[in-house]
C-alpha positions in Angstrom: 0.0 -0.1 -0.1 1.5 3.4 -0.9 2.4 5.7 2.0 -0.2 8.3 2.8 3.0 10.6 3.1 4.3 10.4 -0.4 3.2 13.9 -1.8 4.6 13.4 -5.4 4.2 11.5 -8.5 6.5 10.6 -11.2 6.3 11.6 -14.8 8.4 11.6 -17.9 8.9 15.4 -19.2 11.0 17.1 -21.9 14.1 19.1 -20.3 12.4 22.2 -22.1 9.3 22.2 -19.5 11.8 22.7 -16.6 12.6 26.2 -15.5 15.3 27.0 -13.0 13.7 28.5 -9.9 14.9 32.1 -10.1 15.2 32.4 -6.3 17.5 29.3 -6.0 19.8 30.1 -3.2 22.0 27.2 -3.6 25.5 27.8 -5.1 28.5 25.3 -6.0 31.8 26.1 -6.8 33.8 24.8 -10.1 35.6 22.3 -8.1 32.4 20.6 -6.8 30.7 20.9 -10.2 33.5 19.0 -11.5 33.2 16.3 -9.2 29.3 16.2 -9.6 29.7 16.0 -13.4 32.3 13.2 -13.0 29.9 11.3 -10.7 27.0 11.6 -12.9 29.1 10.6 -15.9 30.2 7.6 -14.2 27.1 6.4 -12.3 24.4 8.2 -14.2 21.6 10.1 -12.6 20.4 7.7 -9.8 17.9 10.1 -8.0 15.0 11.9 -9.8 14.7 15.8 -9.8 11.8 17.4 -8.2 9.7 19.5 -10.2 6.6 21.6 -9.6 3.7 21.2 -12.2 1.9 24.3 -11.2 4.8 26.8 -11.9 7.2 24.8 -13.9 10.0 25.4 -11.6 12.7 23.0 -10.7 12.3 22.6 -6.8 15.4 20.2 -6.1 18.2 19.1 -8.3 19.6 22.5 -9.9 23.0 21.3 -9.5 22.5 18.0 -11.0 20.4 19.4 -13.8 23.3 21.8 -14.9 25.7 19.0 -15.1 23.4 16.8 -16.8 22.8 19.4 -19.6 26.6 19.6 -20.0 26.6 16.0 -20.4 23.6 15.6 -22.8 24.5 18.5 -24.9 21.1 18.9 -26.0 18.5 20.4 -23.8 15.5 18.7 -25.1 16.0 15.3 -23.6 13.5 13.5 -21.7 13.8 12.6 -17.9 11.6 11.1 -15.4 10.9 13.5 -12.3 9.2 13.7 -9.0 6.2 15.9 -9.8 4.7 18.1 -6.9 1.8 20.6 -7.4 2.2 23.4 -5.0 2.1 27.1 -4.8 5.4 29.5 -4.7 5.5 29.6 -1.0 5.6 26.0 -0.6 7.6 25.4 -3.4 10.3 27.9 -1.8 10.2 26.2 1.5 10.8 22.7 -0.2 13.5 24.2 -2.3 15.7 24.9 0.9 14.6 21.9 2.9 15.8 19.4 0.2 19.1 21.0 0.2 19.5 21.9 4.0 22.5 20.2 5.5 21.2 20.5 9.0 18.5 18.4 8.0 20.7 15.7 6.7 22.8 14.5 9.7 26.4 14.2 10.1 28.9 11.6 9.2 29.6 8.5 11.7 33.3 8.6 11.1 33.6 4.9 12.2 31.1 3.5 9.6 32.5 5.9 6.8 36.1 4.4 7.6 34.6 0.8 7.6 32.6 1.2 4.3 35.8 2.6 2.6 38.1 -0.3 3.6 35.3 -2.8 3.1 34.4 -1.9 -0.3 37.6 -0.5 -1.5 36.2 3.2 -1.9 38.8 5.9 -2.5 37.5 8.9 -0.6 38.3 11.3 -3.2 37.5 9.5 -6.6 34.9 7.1 -5.3 33.3 9.3 -2.5 34.1 12.8 -3.7 35.5 14.3 -0.9 38.3 17.0 -1.3 41.9 17.3 0.2 40.5 19.9 2.5 37.4 17.7 3.4 39.9 15.3 4.7 42.3 17.6 6.2 39.7 19.7 8.1 36.6 17.3 8.7 38.5 14.1 9.6 41.7 15.7 11.1 43.6 13.8 13.7 41.9 10.5 12.7 44.7 8.2 11.1 42.2 6.1 9.3 41.3 8.8 7.0 44.7 10.4 6.5 46.2 7.0 5.6 43.3 6.2 3.3 43.8 9.7 1.5 47.7 9.4 1.0 47.9 10.8 -2.7 50.4 13.3 -4.6 47.8 15.8 -4.6 47.4 16.2 -0.9 51.2 16.1 -0.7 51.4 18.9 -2.9 49.1 21.0 -1.0 50.3 20.0 2.5 52.2 23.0 2.9 49.3 25.3 2.4 47.2 23.3 4.9 49.9 23.3 7.6 50.1 27.0 7.2 46.5 27.4 7.9 46.7 25.1 10.8 49.8 27.0 12.3 47.9 30.3 11.8 45.1 29.1 13.7 47.3 27.7 16.5 49.0 31.1 16.8 45.6 32.9 16.8 44.5 30.8 19.8 47.9 31.3 21.6 47.7 35.2 21.1 44.2 35.0 22.6 45.1 33.0 25.6 48.1 35.2 26.5 46.4 38.5 25.9 43.0 37.5 27.5 41.5 40.8 26.1 38.0 41.6 24.9 39.1 44.2 22.6 40.1 42.3 19.6 37.9 39.5 19.4 34.0 39.1 18.6 31.9 36.5 20.5 29.2 34.7 17.8 26.2 33.5 19.4 24.2 30.6 17.8 20.6 29.7 18.0 21.7 26.1 19.0 24.7 23.6 18.7 23.3 22.3 15.2 23.6 25.9 13.8 27.1 26.3 15.1 28.1 22.9 13.9 26.7 23.9 10.3 28.6 27.2 10.5 32.1 25.5 11.3 31.3 23.0 8.6 30.8 25.9 6.0 33.9 27.5 6.8 35.8 23.9 6.8 36.8 24.0 10.4 36.5 20.9 12.8 33.6 21.5 15.0 35.4 20.9 18.0 37.5 24.0 17.4 37.0 26.9 19.8 38.8 29.6 18.1 38.7 30.9 14.3 40.2 33.8 12.8 38.9 36.6 10.7 40.6 35.0 7.7 38.6 31.9 7.9 35.2 33.8 8.2 36.2 36.0 5.5 36.9 33.0 3.3 33.3 32.0 3.8 32.1 35.2 2.8 34.1 34.9 -0.6 32.4 31.7 -1.6 
């Protein structure tokens, strides 16, 4: 029996029927786009896009569709989509919810390491993590540094070490001066909001001190 909570149907439509939502707040840098395109080229599109029949707008899947267009080289191809029929307000809410990392959980590092070893999955080529992901998200966990021992990581090690050194120096200066005149305290709504912020600026969530350069890096994205 179909779940009463399934609020979509599926339908085969032409690419030309799909409009990008003009308000879509999701962005992706060129490096991430290349990784996504490579993933779709290798595995195909394995999850349907979500499309609002009432407005013609894409609700979820803008980045995947962009890379699919690049691969297809023909915008009038057909594809199966999840179809919803909602007003613009609900559409906008769904657009954010479908891409909201705080609603998608965090990594269980033990299970991630086990999967990588058991299925012989490379953290970069197979799972899509970058050098910075490994160095910051999994910092201090030898299982990941060993699995991600590549020439690319070695080439950028100096830059990453410089970032770590600058971060440690800032911590030490703060401890020494113990002054409220040169730092700002950020108050988050809750722990999840703080963890998400730290993830966005590629700093481990257990870190207590960050530099202005790290915050400016987020603003430049």
